[in-house]
N, C-alpha and C positions, 0 to 999 in steps of 0.2 A: 491614521490608517488602522483598521480593525485587525486585531491579532487573529490568526487562523485558529479555528476551534479544533481541538483534538478529541477524538472519541476512542474509548478503550473497547476493543473487540475481544470477546471471550476466546481464549485460545482453544485450539482443537483438543488439547490435552484435558482442559477443564470440562469441556462438553462430554468427552468420552468418560471422564470420571463420574460426572453427574448421571450419565446414562447407565453406567454400571451400578451406581447406588440405587437408581430407580428400579433396575432389574432385580437387584437383591431384595429390595423392599417389597416388590410385587410378588416375588417367590415366597417371602416370609408371610405375606398376607394370604396367599393361596394355601400355604401350609396350615396357618391358623384356621382358615375356613374349613379345610379338610378335617382338622382335629375337632372342630365344633360339630361338623356333620357326623363324624364317627361317634363323638360323645352323645349326641342326640339319638343316634340309632341304637347305641348301647343302652341308653336310658330307657328307650321305648321297649327294647327287647327284655330288659330286666323287669320292667313293670308288667309286661305281657306274661312272663314266667310267673311272677308273683300272683297276678290275677288268676292264672290257671290254678295255682296251688292253693289259693284261698277258696276258689269255687268248689274244688274237689271235695274237701272235708265238709264244707257247708252242705253240699248235696247229700252226702252220706248221713249227716246229722238230721237233715230234714226227712230223709227216708225212714230213719230209725224212729224219729218222733212220730211220724205218721203211722208207722206200724204199732207203736205203743198206744195210739188212740183207738185202735180196733177193739171191739168187744170180743171177749172170749180168748184173748191171748194168754197163754200159759205163763206160769211163774218163771220157768227156765228160759223161755224166749224173751220175756220181759227183762230179765237180768242180762241176757245177751245184748239186747238193744241198749240198755243203760251203759254197758261196758263199751259198746261201739261209740256211743255219744261222748263218753268220757275220753276215749282214746283220740277221737277226731278233734275234740276241744283242745286237748294237749298239743296236737299238731298245729292248730291255729295259734296257740300261745307261742310256740316255738317260731313260727313264721313271723309273727308280729314282733317278737323280740329280736329276730335277725334283722328285720327292717330298721328297728330302733338303733341297734348297735351299729349297723352299717352307716346310718346317718351320723351317729356320734363320731365314728372313726374319721369321717370326712371333715370334721370341724377343725380349723387351725388351732383352736384353744384346747383340743382334746389332750389329756395327759393321763399317764398311768400313776399308780401309787405303789411302786414295787418295794418289796422287802426281801432280805436274804432269808431263805428257808431251806431246810433239809428236804430233799425231794422224795426220798424213799417212803417216809411215813405219810406224806401227802398222797402219793399214788396208792399206797395200801389202803388208806381211809377211803379214797375215792372208789377203788375197786370193790371194797366190801359194801359200801353204800349202794353201788349199782347192782350187786348181787342181791342185797336185801330188798331192793325195789323191784326185783324181777326183770331188770332191763335186758339181761342176756337172752331171755325168752327161749330156752331150750338149746342155746349154743353151748359148745364145750369151751368154757372160759378158763383162762390161766393168767396168773400174775407172775411175772419173771423179774425179780430183783436180785442181783448178786449178793451173796452173803457178805455182811460187813459193809455194805454200800452206805457211805455217809457223806456224800457230796452235797453241796448246796448250789442253789441257783437264786437269782434275784428276779422275783416275779410279782405281778399284781394278781393275787390269788383268785379274785373274782373273774377276771378275764382269762386266766389260765384254765380255770374249770370250764369256762365257755368253750375253749378250744378242745379240751378233752371230750366234752359233751358232743360237739360237732363231729369229731373224729369217730367216736363210738356210734353215733347215729348213722354216720356214713357206712360204718362196718355192718351195722344191723340191716341197713337197706340192701346191701349187696350180699347178704348171707341168708341162710334159712336154718331152721332147727336142725341140729346135728353137725353143722359146720363149726369151725373153731374161731375164737377171737382171743388174742393174747395182748395184754398190756404190760409194758415193762420199761426198764431204763438200763443204761450202760454208760461208760465213759469211752469216748472215741476222739483221739487227736485233740485233746485240750477242751473238749466240749462234753456236756451232759446231753445224752440223747434219750428222749422219751418216745416210745413207739407204740403204735396200735396196728396189729397185724391180723388179717382175717384170711380164711381159706375159701372165700366166696367167689363171685363171678369175675372179679378182676375188672380191669378197664381196657377198652379197646386202644390199641396203639395210636389210632387216628385221633382219639379223644385226649390223650395224655397232655399235649401242649396247652390245652384249654381248660383243664379241670379247676384251676384256681381263678378263672375269670368270673366276674359277677354275672355275666350273661350266659355262662355255660350251664346247660342242663341236659345231662345224658338221658338215654331211654329209661334207665332204671329210676332216675329221679322224677320221671313223669308218671310214676305209678299213682293212680288215684288214691287219695287219702293219706299219702305219705309226704312228709316235708321234703321238698327238693327244689327250692327256688334257685339253687345255684349259689346262694349267698353264703352258705355255711363254710365251705372251704375257702372262699375268698376272704371272709371275715377272719378265719383262723390264721391264714397266712399273714394278713395285715397285723393282727394282734401279736403274733410271734415276732415279726420284723420290728415292731415298735418296742419289743423287749431286747432288741439287738441280736436276735436269733434268726433261724431259717426253718422253713417247713418244706419237706420234699416228699414225693411219692414214688415208690417202686412197685410196679404191678406186672403180673403176667396174666393176660386175658384167659379166663376160664380156670385160673388157679388161685387167685387172691391178690391182695394188695397190702402194702405196708406204708403207713404214713409216719414220718420221723420228724420230731421237733428237736432241733439242735440249739442249745443255749450255752452261753459262756459258763465254763466250770468255775466255781468258787469254793474255796475251802471253808468249812464250818469252824468257827472259833467260839 
């Protein structure tokens, strides 16, 4: 006589558990898809901004070059066109360098080469070099370093200078001749703070949450011929964070802005 065959039926509990797991996996997949869509939209917006900012100085350079080709152009106007071409070429260099650095920072193998340095003489040298190069362009500039300031920070000097350049360029974009720009440092709550303050147009409260996004580009950054892809502040924050620090902005619309780099304080030995 044949033995009765027995079949194992899945329990209600196991079916419910499997259903819950499928629901969780489905939600995770939907979240990943949304993240991919958002990343793709951000990438398209970033490249749209960059394309705009590359076209603007190129158009100015072409216009100046065309003017130079006209017969009878005077020496003074010729020099003016040459200065315009040089200025816009510099803008293009900065944009291309921003794109290059942004790509580097995204690489898993990217690393800094930091060394411990006294910050006061570095800021003083940087400030004097910017004055000598005429970077302040008629602004009332000031260097504010407390007497006897001898604190150190650990930084990769090349990338630290890039942050300072970006913050100064931002200040210049939002100010005009006669406004003030101040660069300085101080100690605050166990950190060295390096700041760039301007008395320019400031930032709209509605824009403040987004100013460090790669895809952000405010109205002032869309000025033809000026670098403003939105990458500068994003790059600066990423570099500072890779140094173990933080970058913040305080701004009053219509009155000016202060960007502050906070880095771990170290004693100089």
